[in-house]
C-alpha positions as CSV (number, residue, x, y, z in Angstrom):
1,M,41.6,33.8,290.4
2,I,41.9,37.6,290.1
3,R,43.1,37.2,286.5
4,W,40.0,35.0,285.8
5,L,37.7,37.6,287.4
6,I,39.1,40.4,285.3
7,F,38.8,38.3,282.2
8,R,35.1,37.5,282.9
9,L,34.4,41.2,283.6
10,E,35.9,42.2,280.3
11,R,33.9,39.5,278.4
12,S,30.6,39.9,280.1
13,P,28.0,42.0,278.4
14,S,27.7,45.3,280.3
15,H,24.7,47.7,280.4
16,E,26.4,50.1,278.0
17,S,27.1,47.5,275.4
18,E,23.4,46.5,275.4
19,I,22.5,50.2,274.9
20,D,25.0,50.4,272.0
21,R,23.4,47.3,270.4
22,E,20.0,48.9,270.7
23,K,21.2,52.1,269.1
24,R,22.7,50.1,266.2
25,K,19.3,48.6,265.6
26,M,17.3,51.9,265.7
27,G,16.1,53.0,262.3
28,K,16.8,49.7,260.6
29,Q,13.5,48.0,261.3
30,P,10.5,49.0,259.1
31,V,7.6,50.7,261.0
32,K,4.1,50.7,259.7
33,L,2.6,54.2,259.7
34,K,-1.0,55.0,259.3
35,A,-1.6,57.9,256.9
36,V,-4.8,59.9,256.6
37,V,-5.4,61.6,253.2
38,Y,-7.9,64.4,252.9
39,A,-9.3,65.4,249.5
40,L,-12.2,67.3,248.1
41,S,-14.5,65.6,245.7
42,P,-14.6,67.2,242.2
43,F,-18.3,67.0,242.4
44,Q,-18.6,68.9,245.6
45,Q,-19.9,72.4,244.8
46,K,-20.3,73.8,248.4
47,I,-16.7,74.2,249.3
48,M,-16.5,77.8,250.7
49,T,-20.1,78.6,251.5
50,G,-19.3,79.3,255.1
51,L,-17.0,82.1,254.0
52,W,-19.8,84.1,252.2
53,K,-22.5,83.3,254.7
54,D,-23.7,86.5,256.6
55,L,-20.9,88.5,255.1
56,P,-22.5,92.0,255.7
57,E,-23.2,91.0,259.3
58,K,-19.6,89.9,259.8
59,I,-18.2,93.1,258.3
60,H,-20.4,95.2,260.5
61,H,-19.4,93.3,263.5
62,K,-15.6,93.7,262.7
63,V,-16.0,97.5,262.0
64,S,-18.1,98.2,265.1
65,E,-15.7,96.1,267.2
66,N,-12.5,97.8,266.0
67,W,-13.5,101.4,265.0
68,I,-11.3,103.0,267.6
69,S,-8.2,101.1,266.5
70,T,-8.9,102.0,262.9
71,I,-9.2,105.7,263.7
72,L,-6.0,105.6,265.8
73,L,-4.2,103.9,262.9
74,L,-5.5,105.9,260.0
75,A,-5.5,109.4,261.6
76,P,-1.7,109.8,261.7
77,V,-1.2,108.2,258.3
78,I,-3.8,110.5,256.6
79,G,-2.5,113.5,258.6
80,T,1.1,112.9,257.5
81,Y,0.1,112.3,253.9
82,S,-2.0,115.5,253.9
83,Y,0.8,117.6,255.4
84,A,3.3,116.2,252.8
85,Q,1.0,117.1,250.0
86,Y,0.4,120.6,251.3
87,Y,4.2,121.2,251.9
88,R,4.9,120.0,248.3
89,E,2.3,122.2,246.9
90,Q,3.7,125.2,248.8
91,E,7.2,124.5,247.5
92,K,5.8,124.4,244.0
93,L,4.1,127.8,244.5
94,E,7.2,129.3,246.1
95,H,9.4,128.6,243.1
96,R,6.7,129.8,240.7
97,F,7.7,133.5,240.9
């Protein structure tokens, strides 16, 4: 009887074998996918009107909102460039005589 029980346990489908069977099926069945295609009409003339709308107002808003950051960025850059130009000019004048 024990021999028969071991034989039945070896032959019976276990949970792992069902999972293995499912894994073998994955990717082999076609799946319908819905695709959405967006396109612009060649007759549409107003594609980027929102970009140019109120452009001066947008520029003024950005400048007034970020003026301190602009100064803090540009001041060291302009200062370093000016110092380099001055130093270069002084070197030229020093070797002149």
